[in-house]
N, C-alpha and C positions, 0 to 999 in steps of 0.2 A: 401546566402553563409553562412555557419555555422561560429559560433563564437567558437573560440578556448578556453576550460576551463579546469581547473583542478578541478573536480566535489568537492564542499564544501558542508558537510553536518553539520547540527547543531543537536549536541548531547545535548539534554537537561536533565540535570540530576536533578530529581525530589528530592530534599532535602528540608524539611519545613523550610520556613524562617519567622521571625517575623510578627506579624499581621500589624505592621507599614509598612511592606515592601510589603504589599498585592498588590501594584501598579506596583510590577516587579515580576510578576509571573515566569518568566523565567530568569535564568542567564546563560550566556554563559560560558562554562568550559573548552571547547577544540576545536581546529581546526586542521583538518589534511587533506591535500593536496593529491589530485590524481593525478600525472603528467599524461600528455598525452591524456588526455580527451578532448573531445569536445562535443558541442551539450547538452543536458539535461539529467537527469537522470527520471528513472520511477520509477516502485513499487518494493519496497525493501522487503527483508525477512531477519530474524536473526537465528542463531543458538546459543541458551541461554547458553547451556551447555559449547561449545567449543569459547563462545563469539566471533563469526565471522559474519559480516555483508556483504550481498551479495546485490551488486548495481548494477542494470541494466542502464549501461551507453548507453542509446539508441543512442544517436549521435556517439558512437564510436563503435557500435556493439559487445560490450563486457559486460561480468558480472566482475565486480571488487570484489575481496576478501579481507574484510579487517579484520585484527587481533585487536580486540578492546583492549586488554589487551597490546599490544605495540603500538597502534596507528599506524599501518602501513599496507599499501597495501601488501598482502603475495602472491596473485595469481592474473592471469588475464585471463578469459576465453574469446577466441575469435572465430571468424568464425561464429558469430550469424548474425542472419538479423532483427534488429531493435528489441531488447530484451525489453518488455514492461513490463513485470512480472517476478519476482522470488519466489519461494515457498521450503522452506526447511522442509523436513520431519523428525522429529528427532528420530522416532521409527526405520526407514528404513535407516537413514544416506543418504539420497537421496535429490538431488537439482533438481527441475524443473523449466524450463526456457521457457515462452511463448513468441514467436516472432511474430511481427506484419506483417513483410514484406513477410515471406514466409509461414505464418499460421501455425506453428509447436508448438509443446510442446516438448522440449527435456529434458530426465533424464539422470542425470550422478550421478556417486559416488561421494559424497561430500567430499572424502578424496583423492582420486587419481585423481578426475575431469575426468574421463574417460567416454566417451559416452556410454551409457547402450542401450538407445532406443530414436526413434524419432518417433512422433506420428502426423501425418496431421489432423489438424482440418479445418481450413479454415481461411479466410485471417482477418487480425487485431486480431489475437489472444493477449489478453492481461491479464486482471485480473485473478489471481489464488486464491483459497480458498483451505482449509483442512478440512474434516469432520472427526475427530480422531475417533469417537465411531465406523463409519462404514469402515474408513480406504479407503477413496474414496477423489480424487483430482477433483477439479471442475475449468473449464477455459471458460471464455467469449470469443466469437468469432463470426465473420461474420456480415451477416444481420440480426441476431437474434437467438442465440443459446448458451445454457451452454452445455458444453460438461463434461460426467463423466469418470474418470478413476481410475483403481486401482492402487496401490501402485507399483506394477509391470510394469508401463506403458501401460497397456491394456485399450483400450478405451472401456468402458462398455454401454453406453448410451447417449443420446443427448435429451435435452429439448428444443423445438421451442418456440421463441419469436417472437413479432411482430416488435422488431428494436434490433440495436446491444446493447448488454449490457456494462456498464460501471461498477462502483463498485457495489459488491453484498455482502451482509451478511448472512450466517447460523447461523439458531436458533440452540443452543445446546439441549435443552429440547423439540424439535420438528423437524418434517422433514421439515418445512418452510424454503425458501431461498427468501429474499428481494432483487430486481433487480433493478437498475436504468436504466431506459431506455429512455436517452434524445431524441431520434428521434421520440417517441410516446407521449413524455411529460407524462410518467408515472412512477409509482414504480409497478413492476409485482410482485405478491407473487407466489413463484413455490413451489409446493410440490414434494421434491426429490424423494421419494421413487415412485410416480405414474409418474414422469416425465411429469408434466403437469402443467399449469397455473391455479391456482385456482381462482385468482381475480386480479384485479389491482386498483390502486389507482391515479387519476389523479393529476397533479401538477399544474393546472390552468395556471396562468399567471407567474409563477415561473418557468423559462425555463433553458434548460441546466444543468440538474441534474446530476453530475457526482460524485460526492464523497458523501460517506455514512458510516455511524457508527451505532451501535446496542447498547442499553442498554435493554438486555433481561430481567433483575430482574424488571425494572419498566415498561416495555411494551413500550418502547419508541426508534423510530428510527429517527436518526439524518441525514438530507440529505441537501446539501448545492449546491443552484444553481449558476448560473453565470449571469443571465440576469432576473432579478437583482441579485446581490450579497446577497443571504439570506440563513440564517440557517433556515431550517424548522423542526420542530419538530413534529412527528406525533405518534399517539396512535396505536401500532400494533395490538391491539385488536378489532379496528374499522375502522383504515384508515383515521381517521378524523385528521387535523390539530390541534395541540395543541396551537402553537405558532410560530410566525415568528420574526427573528430579523436580521439585516443589519449584514454582514459577510465580511471577506476579500474577494476580487474579483479574479476570475481566479482560483478558489479552484480544485484541483485534490485530495486531502487526507484528511481526518478527522477521529480521533480517540477519543472514549471515555474512560476516565479514572476512572474505578468504585471506587477505593480505595479512590480517592481523589474528586470525583463527578466534575469533569472538562471535558470540550472538548477542542482539540487543531485541528484547521483547517488551513492548508497551503495553501497559494495563490499566484499565479505568479504575483499578483500586488506588490508584496514585503513586505509580513508580514506573523505572525502566529496570528490568532485570537483566543484568549482564554475566554472561557466562563465558567461560575459556575453555578453549578445546586442549585437553591433554594429550590425547591422541583419538584416534576415530571412534573408539570406543568409550572412551571417557570425557565427560564434561563436568565442569565445577561452576555453581553460580559464585562470582566473586564480589558482586555489589548487588545494590538495590538503590538506584538512584532515585530520590523524591522528586515527583512531579504534582499533579494535584488529581481529585477524583474526577473520574470522567476522561480522562486523556487517554485514548485506547488506541489512537493511530500514529503512524510516524512514517518516515521515508529515509532510508540509506542512501547517500550517493557516495560511492567508493571513489569516484572521479573528484569530486569536491573536498572529501574527507570529512562529510557533514553528516549527522543525524538530525533531522527535522521531525519535532514532536509536537502536538498540540500541549499547551499548559494553561488548563484553565481558561479566562477571559481575555488571553493575549495569544500571540503567537511567538513562542521563543525559540530562538535559533541560536546554533551555535554552542556545543559543549565540546570540550576537548576530552580525547580518550587516552586511556593506558596503552602506551607500549604500539600504537597505531594513532589514527585520530578519529575518531569515532564518527508579524510580518510587518499605522502609518499609512499614509492617505495618499490616493493617486486619482487618476482619471476613471470615469465609470463609463460602461456600455453594455447593452445587451447582447447576447449572441446573436449573430445575423446582421449585425449593424457595422456598417463602415464609418469610423469615426471621423468627425465628432457626431454625426446623426445616429440616432439610434431607435432600434424598433424591437417589439417583442417577439420570442421565439414562438413559432407555431409547430 
């Protein structure tokens, strides 16, 4: 039985606080409710210029579009099948949505929300990433694959993996992609241009590696495991583990804040683990900010200085961060509709 909720996200606004307040790295600024939601939310995306947050309400089979300037939901995209990931591509004004139940990626116009294309990938389509330089969209799906699409929604290629991919990160300065594969207890290193796995790094006894973030400048990969709950810091030059630290349990999203040298990991155990980088080889958990049970996902916007995270039955927005700065009701429409007329997605 699903629990009825109004998705609550936590917007963590990173505004520098006095050093005396270092034990309070996040300060809640705003709470925005999303009525009529149920279940949990999954991986979010953001339109920075338009200040719109795209919230995959997986349990509701919708994408909730939130205007961050007004703090209100302004549109609902319905007719989806367990949306697990959203991706907004700025230069094309396109919204890509990966759905786990029907294994599709749907592309729509991000102004009218008209459905433009549906691409069949495979079951459990989830995480989405965008390679700006190459104009390519990547999606993880199935028993082990990364699909590559162009910004017109055409499937270009596929890279085979040995297990279902969870979070993955693209290097900007190279064609390498790091992929969490909890089913095989590895991190796979994929060559995007060759569409092949170059190598893989075992996770040892740190199991269920779902969340991942990348500090490309320092050649550090941050992976959070669930069994046990650990932050694992890896050197991307060698694949060796640099440090392991206890972290919040049931983590599904982690973000690296380069300007503030901080890491934010959200976990379903009901907290956000905040880590501070002391140097590239040493990190310290400085706080666990309480949320609620089941709030596993989040989204960090360095441009807006905000961390958005689910908070139980609402969407809480805007926390303030230490020494850096770390959704209400609107119109409804189904994906593929030109407002105000609506139709169901096929």
